[in-house]
C-alpha positions as CSV (number, residue, x, y, z in Angstrom):
1,M,-129.0,45.3,-209.3
2,K,-125.3,46.3,-209.0
3,K,-124.6,43.1,-207.1
4,L,-126.1,41.0,-209.9
5,I,-124.0,42.7,-212.5
6,L,-120.8,42.2,-210.5
7,L,-121.6,38.5,-210.1
8,A,-122.3,38.2,-213.9
9,L,-118.9,39.8,-214.6
10,I,-117.1,37.3,-212.3
11,L,-118.9,34.4,-213.8
12,S,-118.1,35.7,-217.3
13,G,-114.5,36.1,-216.4
14,C,-114.3,32.5,-215.2
15,N,-115.9,31.1,-218.4
16,V,-113.5,33.1,-220.5
17,L,-110.4,32.0,-218.6
18,S,-111.2,28.3,-218.6
19,P,-111.0,27.8,-222.4
20,L,-107.8,29.9,-222.4
21,K,-106.2,27.6,-219.9
22,K,-107.2,24.5,-221.7
23,S,-106.1,25.7,-225.1
24,R,-102.6,26.5,-223.8
25,I,-102.2,23.1,-222.2
26,V,-103.5,21.4,-225.4
27,S,-101.0,23.4,-227.4
28,V,-98.1,22.3,-225.2
29,N,-99.2,18.7,-225.4
30,H,-99.5,18.8,-229.1
31,L,-96.0,20.3,-229.5
32,L,-94.5,17.7,-227.2
33,Q,-96.1,14.9,-229.2
34,A,-94.7,16.4,-232.3
35,G,-91.2,16.7,-230.7
36,K,-91.2,20.4,-231.0
37,Y,-89.7,21.1,-227.6
38,A,-88.4,24.6,-228.3
39,E,-91.8,25.7,-229.4
40,A,-93.4,24.1,-226.4
41,K,-90.9,26.0,-224.2
42,G,-92.1,29.3,-225.8
43,V,-95.7,28.6,-224.9
44,V,-94.9,27.4,-221.4
45,E,-92.8,30.5,-220.6
46,E,-95.6,32.7,-221.9
47,M,-97.9,31.0,-219.4
48,A,-95.4,31.3,-216.6
49,N,-95.0,35.0,-217.3
50,D,-98.7,35.7,-217.5
51,E,-100.0,37.2,-214.2
52,T,-103.1,35.1,-214.2
53,L,-101.8,31.8,-215.7
54,A,-98.8,31.9,-213.3
55,E,-101.3,31.2,-210.5
56,W,-102.5,28.0,-212.1
57,A,-100.9,24.8,-210.9
58,K,-101.0,23.2,-214.3
59,T,-98.9,26.0,-215.8
60,W,-96.0,24.9,-213.6
61,Y,-96.7,21.2,-214.0
62,S,-96.5,21.7,-217.8
63,R,-93.1,23.4,-217.4
64,G,-91.8,20.6,-215.2
65,Y,-93.1,18.0,-217.5
66,L,-91.6,19.7,-220.5
67,C,-88.2,19.7,-218.8
68,Q,-88.7,16.0,-218.0
69,A,-89.9,15.0,-221.5
70,A,-87.0,16.9,-223.3
71,Y,-84.5,15.4,-220.9
72,K,-85.7,11.9,-221.5
73,E,-85.6,12.4,-225.3
74,G,-82.2,14.0,-225.0
75,Q,-80.9,11.0,-223.2
76,R,-82.4,8.7,-225.8
77,K,-80.9,10.6,-228.7
78,N,-77.8,11.8,-226.9
79,D,-79.0,15.3,-227.9
80,K,-77.3,18.1,-225.9
81,N,-79.8,20.7,-227.0
82,L,-82.7,18.7,-225.5
83,L,-80.7,17.9,-222.3
84,E,-80.0,21.6,-221.9
85,L,-83.3,23.0,-223.2
86,Y,-83.1,24.9,-219.9
87,P,-79.9,25.6,-218.0
88,D,-79.8,23.2,-215.1
89,Q,-82.8,21.5,-216.5
90,L,-83.4,19.0,-213.7
91,Y,-83.5,21.8,-211.2
92,V,-85.9,23.7,-213.3
93,A,-88.1,20.6,-213.3
94,Y,-87.7,20.4,-209.5
95,E,-88.7,24.0,-209.0
96,S,-91.6,23.8,-211.4
97,Y,-93.1,20.6,-209.8
98,A,-92.6,22.1,-206.4
99,K,-94.5,25.3,-207.4
100,A,-97.2,23.2,-209.0
101,A,-97.6,21.2,-205.8
102,S,-97.9,24.4,-203.7
103,L,-100.6,25.8,-206.0
104,D,-102.5,22.5,-206.3
105,T,-104.5,23.0,-203.0
106,K,-107.0,20.3,-203.9
107,G,-104.4,17.7,-204.7
108,K,-105.6,17.0,-208.2
109,L,-102.0,16.6,-209.4
110,D,-100.8,14.4,-206.5
111,K,-100.6,11.1,-208.4
112,K,-98.9,12.7,-211.5
113,L,-96.4,14.6,-209.3
114,A,-95.6,11.5,-207.2
115,A,-94.6,9.5,-210.3
116,D,-92.7,12.3,-211.9
117,N,-90.8,13.1,-208.7
118,V,-89.7,9.5,-208.5
119,W,-88.2,9.8,-212.0
120,L,-86.7,13.2,-211.1
121,A,-85.1,11.9,-207.9
122,N,-83.5,9.0,-209.7
123,E,-82.1,11.4,-212.3
124,L,-80.7,13.7,-209.7
125,V,-79.0,10.8,-208.0
126,K,-77.4,9.9,-211.4
127,L,-76.3,13.5,-211.8
128,G,-74.8,13.6,-208.4
129,E,-72.8,10.4,-209.1
130,K,-71.6,11.9,-212.3
131,H,-70.5,15.1,-210.6
132,Y,-68.8,13.1,-207.8
133,G,-66.9,11.0,-210.3
134,N,-65.7,14.2,-211.9
135,R,-64.7,15.6,-208.4
136,N,-67.3,18.4,-208.7
137,Y,-68.2,17.8,-205.1
138,A,-70.4,20.9,-204.5
139,D,-72.5,20.0,-207.5
140,A,-72.8,16.4,-206.4
141,L,-73.9,17.6,-203.0
142,K,-76.6,19.8,-204.6
143,A,-77.9,17.0,-206.7
144,F,-78.0,14.4,-203.9
145,E,-79.7,16.9,-201.5
146,H,-82.4,17.7,-204.0
147,A,-83.0,13.9,-204.5
148,I,-83.4,13.5,-200.7
149,L,-85.8,16.5,-200.5
150,L,-87.9,14.9,-203.2
151,M,-88.1,11.6,-201.5
152,Q,-89.0,13.1,-198.2
153,G,-91.5,15.6,-199.7
154,P,-95.3,15.5,-200.1
155,G,-96.5,12.6,-202.3
156,L,-93.5,10.4,-201.7
157,S,-92.6,10.7,-198.0
158,T,-90.1,7.8,-198.3
159,R,-87.0,7.4,-196.3
160,P,-83.9,7.9,-198.5
161,E,-81.7,4.8,-199.0
162,K,-78.8,4.7,-196.6
163,S,-76.4,4.6,-199.5
164,L,-77.8,7.9,-200.8
165,V,-77.4,9.5,-197.4
166,Y,-73.8,8.2,-197.3
167,N,-73.0,9.6,-200.8
168,T,-74.5,12.9,-199.8
169,A,-72.3,13.0,-196.6
170,L,-69.3,12.2,-198.7
171,A,-70.0,15.0,-201.2
172,A,-70.5,17.4,-198.3
173,Y,-67.2,16.1,-196.7
174,E,-65.2,16.5,-199.9
175,S,-66.7,20.0,-200.4
176,K,-65.6,20.8,-196.8
177,D,-69.1,21.8,-196.0
178,W,-68.6,20.5,-192.4
179,D,-72.0,21.4,-191.0
180,K,-73.8,19.4,-193.7
181,A,-71.3,16.6,-193.6
182,I,-71.8,16.3,-189.8
183,R,-75.6,16.4,-190.2
184,Y,-75.7,13.5,-192.7
185,L,-73.0,11.5,-191.0
186,D,-74.7,11.9,-187.6
187,H,-77.8,10.3,-189.1
188,L,-75.7,7.3,-190.2
189,Q,-73.8,7.2,-187.0
190,E,-77.1,6.8,-185.1
191,I,-77.8,3.6,-187.0
192,N,-74.2,2.3,-186.8
193,Y,-73.8,2.4,-190.5
194,S,-70.1,1.7,-190.7
195,V,-66.8,2.4,-188.9
196,N,-65.8,4.6,-191.8
197,V,-68.6,7.0,-190.8
198,A,-66.9,7.4,-187.5
199,Y,-63.6,8.4,-189.1
200,L,-65.3,10.8,-191.4
201,L,-67.4,12.4,-188.6
202,F,-64.3,12.7,-186.5
203,N,-62.4,14.5,-189.3
204,A,-65.4,16.7,-190.1
205,Y,-65.5,17.9,-186.5
206,L,-61.8,18.6,-186.6
207,G,-62.3,20.4,-189.9
208,K,-64.8,22.6,-188.2
209,G,-62.4,23.2,-185.4
210,D,-64.5,21.4,-182.8
211,V,-61.9,19.2,-181.0
212,A,-64.4,18.3,-178.2
213,G,-66.9,17.1,-180.8
214,A,-64.2,15.0,-182.5
215,E,-63.2,13.4,-179.2
216,K,-66.8,12.6,-178.3
217,V,-67.3,10.9,-181.7
218,L,-64.4,8.6,-181.0
219,E,-65.4,7.8,-177.5
220,E,-68.9,6.8,-178.6
221,S,-67.7,5.0,-181.7
222,I,-65.4,2.7,-179.8
223,G,-68.4,1.1,-178.2
224,K,-70.4,0.9,-181.4
225,Y,-68.1,-1.0,-183.8
226,E,-66.2,-4.2,-183.4
227,D,-63.4,-2.8,-185.5
228,H,-62.4,-0.3,-182.9
229,E,-58.6,-0.7,-182.8
230,N,-57.7,2.4,-184.8
231,L,-60.5,4.4,-183.2
232,A,-58.9,3.8,-179.8
233,L,-55.4,4.7,-181.1
234,L,-56.8,7.8,-182.8
235,L,-58.5,8.9,-179.5
236,A,-55.3,8.3,-177.5
237,D,-53.3,10.3,-180.1
238,L,-55.8,13.2,-180.0
239,Q,-55.8,13.3,-176.2
240,E,-52.0,13.1,-176.1
241,S,-51.7,15.9,-178.8
242,R,-53.5,18.3,-176.5
243,N,-51.2,17.3,-173.6
244,D,-53.8,15.2,-171.8
245,K,-51.4,12.3,-171.2
246,E,-53.5,10.8,-168.4
247,S,-56.7,10.5,-170.5
248,A,-54.6,9.0,-173.4
249,L,-53.2,6.3,-171.1
250,K,-56.7,5.6,-169.6
251,T,-58.0,5.2,-173.2
252,L,-55.3,2.7,-173.9
253,D,-55.8,0.8,-170.7
254,R,-59.5,0.4,-171.5
255,A,-58.5,-0.8,-175.0
256,I,-56.1,-3.3,-173.5
257,G,-58.9,-4.5,-171.2
258,R,-61.0,-5.3,-174.4
259,S,-58.1,-6.7,-176.4
260,P,-55.2,-7.6,-174.2
261,S,-53.2,-9.3,-176.9
262,N,-53.1,-6.3,-179.2
263,H,-49.5,-5.2,-179.1
264,K,-50.3,-1.8,-180.7
265,Y,-51.9,-0.6,-177.5
266,H,-48.8,-1.4,-175.4
267,L,-46.6,0.1,-178.0
268,T,-48.5,3.3,-178.0
269,K,-48.4,3.5,-174.2
270,G,-44.6,3.2,-174.5
271,L,-44.4,6.0,-177.1
272,I,-46.5,8.3,-174.9
273,Y,-44.3,7.6,-171.8
274,Q,-41.1,7.9,-173.9
275,K,-42.3,11.3,-175.3
276,A,-42.7,12.5,-171.8
277,D,-39.2,11.2,-170.9
278,D,-40.7,8.7,-168.5
279,Y,-38.4,5.8,-169.6
280,E,-39.1,3.8,-166.5
281,N,-42.7,3.3,-167.6
282,A,-42.0,3.3,-171.3
283,I,-39.7,0.2,-171.1
284,P,-42.2,-2.2,-169.5
285,A,-44.8,-1.1,-172.0
286,Y,-42.5,-1.8,-174.9
287,E,-41.4,-5.1,-173.4
288,E,-45.0,-6.3,-173.3
289,A,-45.5,-5.2,-176.9
290,I,-42.4,-7.3,-177.9
291,R,-43.8,-10.3,-176.0
292,L,-46.9,-10.0,-178.1
293,A,-45.2,-9.1,-181.4
294,P,-41.5,-10.3,-181.2
295,D,-40.9,-9.5,-184.9
296,E,-41.6,-5.8,-184.6
297,L,-38.0,-4.5,-184.9
298,M,-38.6,-0.9,-184.1
299,I,-39.9,-1.8,-180.7
300,Y,-36.4,-3.1,-179.9
301,V,-35.0,0.2,-181.2
302,N,-37.3,2.2,-179.0
303,I,-36.2,0.3,-175.9
304,A,-32.6,0.8,-176.8
305,T,-33.3,4.5,-177.2
306,C,-34.9,4.7,-173.8
307,Y,-31.9,3.0,-172.2
308,Y,-29.5,5.3,-174.1
309,N,-31.4,8.4,-172.9
310,I,-31.4,7.0,-169.3
311,G,-27.6,6.7,-169.6
312,V,-27.3,10.3,-170.9
313,E,-29.4,11.7,-168.1
314,I,-27.3,9.9,-165.5
315,E,-24.1,11.3,-166.9
316,E,-25.5,14.8,-167.0
317,S,-26.6,14.6,-163.4
318,A,-23.2,13.2,-162.4
319,R,-21.5,16.4,-163.5
320,S,-22.9,18.3,-160.5
321,I,-21.7,15.6,-158.0
322,R,-18.4,16.4,-156.2
323,N,-18.0,13.1,-154.3
324,I,-15.7,10.9,-156.3
325,S,-17.2,7.6,-155.0
326,E,-20.7,8.8,-155.9
327,V,-19.6,9.9,-159.3
328,K,-18.1,6.4,-159.8
329,K,-21.5,4.8,-158.9
330,E,-23.3,7.0,-161.3
331,K,-20.8,6.2,-164.1
332,E,-21.5,2.5,-163.4
333,K,-25.2,3.1,-163.7
334,S,-24.8,5.0,-167.0
335,A,-22.6,2.3,-168.4
336,A,-25.2,-0.3,-167.5
337,A,-27.8,1.7,-169.3
338,F,-25.7,2.0,-172.4
339,E,-25.0,-1.7,-172.3
340,S,-28.7,-2.4,-172.1
341,A,-29.2,-0.1,-175.2
342,V,-26.6,-2.1,-177.1
343,Y,-28.3,-5.4,-175.9
344,W,-31.6,-4.4,-177.4
345,L,-30.2,-3.1,-180.6
346,N,-28.2,-6.4,-181.0
347,K,-31.5,-8.4,-180.5
348,A,-33.0,-6.4,-183.4
349,Y,-29.9,-6.9,-185.5
350,E,-30.0,-10.7,-184.8
351,K,-33.5,-10.8,-186.1
352,D,-32.7,-8.9,-189.3
353,P,-29.0,-8.2,-190.0
354,E,-29.9,-6.6,-193.3
355,D,-32.3,-4.0,-191.9
356,E,-30.7,-0.6,-192.8
357,T,-32.6,1.3,-190.1
358,I,-31.3,-1.0,-187.4
359,L,-27.8,-0.9,-188.8
360,L,-27.7,2.9,-188.8
361,K,-29.2,3.1,-185.3
362,L,-26.6,0.5,-184.0
363,Y,-23.8,2.3,-185.8
364,D,-24.8,5.7,-184.2
365,L,-25.0,4.1,-180.8
366,Y,-21.6,2.4,-181.0
367,K,-20.1,5.8,-182.1
368,L,-21.6,7.5,-179.1
369,L,-20.2,4.7,-176.9
370,R,-16.9,4.7,-178.8
371,V,-16.9,0.9,-179.4
372,R,-14.3,1.0,-182.2
373,D,-14.3,-2.6,-183.3
374,K,-18.1,-2.6,-183.7
375,I,-18.0,0.8,-185.5
376,N,-15.6,-0.5,-188.1
377,G,-17.6,-3.7,-188.7
378,L,-20.8,-1.8,-189.2
379,E,-19.2,0.7,-191.5
380,D,-18.2,-2.0,-193.9
381,K,-21.7,-3.5,-193.8
382,I,-23.4,-0.1,-194.3
383,N,-21.1,0.9,-197.1
384,G,-21.9,-2.5,-198.8
385,H,-25.7,-1.7,-198.8
């Protein structure tokens, strides 16, 4: 007998609750149709705070739909009160729909939620773009990420557009959220999205302090993209900056093998050798760069600098020599080196007699060599600039 009474109470409870649920939903719908969004919010929040009704999927669906309806009407009327019926209204809609989906074990709301989440994802993308345009990068990242989660979630399960993933990566990058930036950029890198992704990914790894990761990105990217010139130069610069000259030179040699007519690779080799005071190797590299790009004046200046430094080194070494004839030979060598320096500067000067940088370099060199007539002539020209 007691079991029957208990069963009767349970059934009675269910019959009492069902009309209550329905009446609340009907009330919300009527209020929305009448445009009474604030009143509808009051009813929905009562439902959300009710211990029993809070376990009902439609309670949370109604809350999400209220946010959506008010937001749409706010856009139509340009009404801030409707757009901000809830603080962070789109996120309240997101959380409400997510909770509705988790409570809807039988999937009765699947179709509605799928359609509403498409709208919500699109609005979050627009919000992200607005924040990004205003340089609120952390807020942009939040909006873009929520849009991606919606697209990948139950009911939609669609792959986000590449442009959305890229924008999300940019927002993470600008926010200096290096881990997230790397995660999104890695995805784009796998599909060879663009060479710019490689640069961003490289910088993101550097921002995180992972130099090895940055180097690996460049090494892999050089083979991925046709526009690899700057990637190779960047890799060589990175390797040289951590005192790995041999790796930098190998990187440039591989680049020359792919693009032998690119003067920048030869020029960079020359710079690396020159920085290491290896002038004997720097000069041939520069000469090849000039052969490929004869109008690049600073290459002439670099060669002249190399010869000048060779002359200085010879003179310094000669100071320790006691044999007069040997000293004379060294002096002849240093003089020849200085003459070569002047020769290369003169070639640059001939190509552009008005270039102020060349004039100053030539002037300084003539002063060091004490060539008085040349000094006087250049002084007049420099003062006339």
